[in-house]
Residue frames relative to the residue before (quaternion, step in Angstrom):
aa qw qx qy qz dx dy dz
M 1.0000 0.0000 0.0000 0.0000 0.00 0.00 0.00
V 0.0066 0.8106 -0.5788 0.0886 3.58 -0.68 1.20
T 0.0984 -0.7769 0.6175 0.0743 3.55 -0.61 1.07
V 0.1949 -0.7922 0.5749 0.0616 3.48 -0.91 1.13
S 0.3342 0.7397 -0.4962 0.3080 3.50 -0.23 1.37
D 0.3719 -0.7332 0.5083 0.2564 3.54 -0.62 1.05
R 0.6481 0.5368 -0.3173 0.4371 3.59 0.92 -0.77
S 0.6920 0.4334 -0.2902 0.4990 3.58 0.88 -0.89
F 0.5918 0.5765 -0.3705 0.4245 3.56 0.99 -0.57
R 0.7129 0.4305 -0.2216 0.5074 3.51 1.00 -1.09
G 0.5365 -0.6597 0.4148 0.3238 3.64 1.12 -0.10
V 0.4424 0.7017 -0.4409 0.3428 3.57 1.37 0.29
R 0.7875 0.1153 -0.0371 0.6043 3.57 1.10 -0.66
P 0.5032 -0.6505 0.4795 0.3061 3.63 -0.98 0.90
D 0.4951 -0.6694 0.4913 0.2558 3.51 -1.30 0.57
V 0.0741 -0.8561 0.5113 -0.0105 3.52 0.60 1.15
S 0.6573 0.5024 -0.3267 0.4569 3.57 0.85 -0.96
G 0.6687 0.4901 -0.3225 0.4569 3.66 0.76 -0.97
E 0.6586 0.5023 -0.3444 0.4420 3.60 0.87 -0.89
R 0.6531 0.5338 -0.3010 0.4450 3.55 0.98 -0.91
L 0.6622 0.5013 -0.2856 0.4781 3.57 0.93 -0.85
A 0.6714 0.4868 -0.3098 0.4650 3.57 0.89 -0.93
G 0.5949 0.5507 -0.3402 0.4765 3.65 1.13 -0.50
L 0.6866 0.4872 -0.2628 0.4714 3.47 0.88 -0.99
V 0.6445 0.4910 -0.3438 0.4747 3.57 0.98 -0.76
A 0.6651 0.4997 -0.3141 0.4574 3.67 0.93 -0.74
E 0.6150 0.5557 -0.3286 0.4527 3.49 1.12 -0.77
A 0.6845 0.4730 -0.2684 0.4855 3.52 1.07 -0.78
G 0.6014 -0.6158 0.3622 0.3577 3.61 1.24 0.18
H 0.5713 0.5695 -0.3953 0.4394 3.60 1.21 0.43
D 0.4151 -0.6859 0.5240 0.2876 3.62 -1.26 0.46
V 0.3104 -0.6848 0.6319 0.1881 3.42 -1.23 0.74
V 0.1192 -0.8492 0.5134 0.0317 3.63 -0.16 1.30
H 0.7990 0.0879 -0.0511 0.5927 3.51 1.16 -0.34
R 0.0744 0.7904 -0.6035 0.0747 3.62 -0.79 0.92
C 0.1155 0.8051 -0.5675 0.1281 3.57 -0.87 0.99
V 0.2544 -0.7404 0.5941 0.1848 3.54 -1.21 0.29
V 0.0703 -0.8298 0.5531 -0.0256 3.60 -0.63 1.15
P 0.4922 -0.6422 0.4704 0.3522 3.61 -1.08 0.29
D 0.6019 -0.5757 0.4111 0.3705 3.54 -1.27 0.39
E 0.3233 0.6997 -0.5486 0.3238 3.51 0.34 1.44
P 0.3801 -0.7819 0.4438 0.2171 3.54 -0.24 1.37
D 0.7068 0.4830 -0.3264 0.4008 3.60 0.71 -0.88
G 0.6018 0.5645 -0.3008 0.4783 3.57 1.26 -0.74
L 0.6785 0.5025 -0.2611 0.4680 3.47 0.99 -1.05
A 0.6425 0.5315 -0.3191 0.4504 3.55 0.88 -0.90
A 0.6590 0.5103 -0.2899 0.4704 3.55 1.05 -0.99
L 0.6315 0.5268 -0.3173 0.4723 3.61 1.00 -0.82
L 0.6616 0.5040 -0.3020 0.4659 3.58 0.84 -0.90
R 0.6192 0.5062 -0.3366 0.4970 3.63 1.01 -0.71
R 0.6771 0.4729 -0.3117 0.4699 3.62 0.70 -0.94
L 0.6372 0.5000 -0.3483 0.4719 3.67 0.88 -0.69
A 0.7512 0.3985 -0.2563 0.4595 3.61 0.64 -0.95
D 0.6539 0.4798 -0.3133 0.4940 3.62 1.16 -0.31
G 0.5676 -0.6500 0.3818 0.3311 3.59 1.21 0.05
E 0.4928 0.6810 -0.4366 0.3206 3.57 1.21 0.22
E 0.7099 0.4157 -0.2741 0.4982 3.61 1.16 -0.49
A 0.7810 0.0212 -0.0274 0.6235 3.57 1.17 -0.46
S 0.1488 -0.7913 0.5898 0.0624 3.59 -0.87 0.89
P 0.5067 -0.2692 -0.8081 0.1330 1.51 -1.53 1.91
P 0.6808 -0.4527 0.3370 0.4669 3.67 -1.19 0.24
P 0.4937 -0.6497 0.4807 0.3211 3.59 -0.92 0.77
D 0.5246 -0.6109 0.4859 0.3399 3.60 -1.26 0.52
L 0.7971 0.1084 -0.0296 0.5933 3.60 1.06 -0.64
V 0.0813 -0.7135 0.6941 0.0503 3.47 -1.33 0.86
V 0.1092 -0.8038 0.5828 0.0485 3.45 -0.83 1.13
T 0.1465 -0.7713 0.6075 0.1208 3.65 -0.83 0.79
T 0.1107 -0.7552 0.6376 0.1038 3.46 -1.32 0.47
G 0.7350 0.3789 -0.2893 0.4822 3.61 -0.81 0.87
G 0.7953 0.3561 -0.2449 0.4251 3.54 -1.38 0.33
T 0.5607 0.6291 -0.3940 0.3669 3.63 1.10 0.30
G 0.5267 0.6519 -0.4051 0.3654 3.66 1.21 0.08
V 0.6414 -0.5612 0.3956 0.3422 3.53 -1.26 -0.46
T 0.4237 0.6668 -0.5167 0.3300 3.66 1.17 0.30
P 0.6955 -0.4964 0.3255 0.4048 3.58 -1.18 0.40
R 0.7523 0.3890 -0.2339 0.4775 3.60 0.96 -0.68
D 0.4590 0.6431 -0.4560 0.4096 3.64 1.32 0.23
L 0.2661 0.8051 -0.4945 0.1910 3.64 0.14 1.05
T 0.2631 0.7948 -0.4964 0.2296 3.53 1.20 0.55
P 0.6501 0.5264 -0.3170 0.4470 3.61 0.98 -0.68
E 0.6555 0.4859 -0.2948 0.4973 3.63 1.15 -0.76
A 0.6496 0.5149 -0.3237 0.4562 3.55 1.06 -0.66
T 0.6237 0.5341 -0.2913 0.4908 3.52 1.13 -0.86
A 0.6817 0.4838 -0.3113 0.4520 3.54 0.76 -0.85
A 0.6431 0.5329 -0.3194 0.4477 3.54 1.07 -0.79
A 0.6652 0.5113 -0.2667 0.4743 3.58 1.22 -0.71
C 0.6950 0.5285 -0.2768 0.4013 3.53 1.01 -0.70
D 0.4565 -0.6225 0.5554 0.3092 3.61 -1.28 0.46
R 0.8024 -0.0321 0.0446 0.5942 3.60 0.99 -0.78
L 0.3775 -0.7140 0.5337 0.2506 3.52 -1.11 0.59
V 0.2354 -0.7370 0.6208 0.1267 3.60 -1.28 0.55
P 0.1241 -0.8701 0.4678 0.0934 3.58 0.45 1.15
G 0.5616 0.6038 -0.4111 0.3886 3.66 1.07 -0.51
I 0.6396 0.5174 -0.3873 0.4162 3.67 0.85 -0.61
A 0.6871 0.4668 -0.3089 0.4633 3.62 0.80 -0.93
E 0.6209 0.5627 -0.3327 0.4327 3.55 1.06 -0.75
A 0.6670 0.5017 -0.2780 0.4754 3.51 1.04 -0.94
I 0.6131 0.5238 -0.3369 0.4860 3.62 1.07 -0.69
R 0.6623 0.4932 -0.2877 0.4852 3.61 0.88 -0.83
A 0.6346 0.5188 -0.3290 0.4689 3.67 0.88 -0.93
A 0.7110 0.4580 -0.2864 0.4502 3.57 0.71 -0.99
S 0.6781 0.5107 -0.2882 0.4432 3.57 0.94 -0.88
R 0.5510 0.6442 -0.3640 0.3859 3.53 1.20 -0.63
D 0.6514 0.5127 -0.3008 0.4715 3.54 1.13 -0.74
V 0.7027 0.4483 -0.2766 0.4783 3.59 1.22 -0.39
T 0.8256 -0.0287 0.0615 0.5602 3.55 0.99 -0.83
P 0.4781 -0.6803 0.4501 0.3256 3.58 -0.82 0.83
M 0.5132 0.6768 -0.3767 0.3697 3.58 1.27 -0.40
A 0.4818 0.6776 -0.3985 0.3872 3.60 1.38 -0.47
M 0.6570 0.5741 -0.3161 0.3727 3.53 1.06 -0.87
I 0.7105 0.4049 -0.2595 0.5136 3.57 1.30 -0.38
S 0.4403 0.6837 -0.4500 0.3691 3.55 1.20 0.19
R 0.1370 -0.8380 0.5260 0.0479 3.56 -0.62 1.04
G 0.2068 0.8103 -0.5161 0.1850 3.68 1.25 0.45
V 0.1339 -0.7458 0.6489 0.0691 3.49 -1.32 0.61
A 0.1711 -0.7275 0.6464 0.1540 3.48 -1.31 0.17
G 0.0984 0.8078 -0.5735 0.0943 3.56 -1.10 0.73
V 0.3952 -0.7163 0.5273 0.2294 3.58 -1.26 0.11
R 0.0166 -0.7292 0.6832 0.0349 3.47 -1.10 0.82
G 0.7984 -0.0065 -0.0700 0.5981 3.54 -0.56 1.28
R 0.7826 -0.2643 0.2814 0.4884 3.41 -0.75 -1.30
T 0.5831 0.5952 -0.3295 0.4440 3.60 1.42 -0.02
L 0.2229 -0.7416 0.6174 0.1387 3.54 -0.92 0.94
I 0.1620 -0.7674 0.6196 0.0304 3.53 -0.92 1.08
V 0.0264 -0.8113 0.5813 -0.0566 3.55 -0.70 1.12
N 0.2796 -0.7460 0.5820 0.1629 3.61 -0.81 0.91
M 0.0779 -0.7654 0.6362 0.0577 3.55 -1.04 0.86
P 0.6148 -0.5419 0.4103 0.4000 3.60 -1.18 0.45
G 0.5943 -0.6419 0.3998 0.2738 3.46 -1.31 0.54
S 0.5848 0.5604 -0.3718 0.4535 3.58 1.29 -0.33
P 0.5894 -0.5703 0.4287 0.3789 3.62 -1.05 0.55
G 0.6742 0.4634 -0.3014 0.4898 3.61 0.83 -0.86
G 0.6574 0.5034 -0.3181 0.4618 3.63 0.85 -0.76
A 0.6671 0.4931 -0.2943 0.4745 3.55 0.99 -0.82
A 0.6585 0.4991 -0.3048 0.4737 3.59 1.01 -0.75
D 0.6460 0.5027 -0.3226 0.4752 3.57 1.03 -0.82
G 0.6587 0.4749 -0.3295 0.4817 3.65 0.99 -0.72
W 0.5953 0.5133 -0.3885 0.4809 3.65 0.89 -0.59
A 0.6434 0.5329 -0.3473 0.4260 3.71 0.80 -0.84
V 0.6407 0.5218 -0.3244 0.4604 3.55 1.02 -0.65
């Protein structure tokens, strides 16, 4: 579980989305084996995602890495680009399904640029940075 947020990384704002997602993952019966907050820096995020999927941060590598944040349209929202750089293959249907389901809840879903992909045997999925958007994405 990776929260991508300059403000949360600096301690200016609490990591509400990450906490919400971690709770939902645990409620679904899964273990959260790694959790961190990182700034909106695409090269660092791509490197972290590679290390996670390659088993360098947690062994064995997790089946799933979920990110929250950095999927919008501001200049520093580069989580999708970092994720694509870390993945061997993209899985567009997952991100499309998240956007489609979220569109019924908020028109902001149309500007979400999250992606999903696979590195090795690890699925990496971007969720929106809002607590509600992250929860809606997890539900999908």
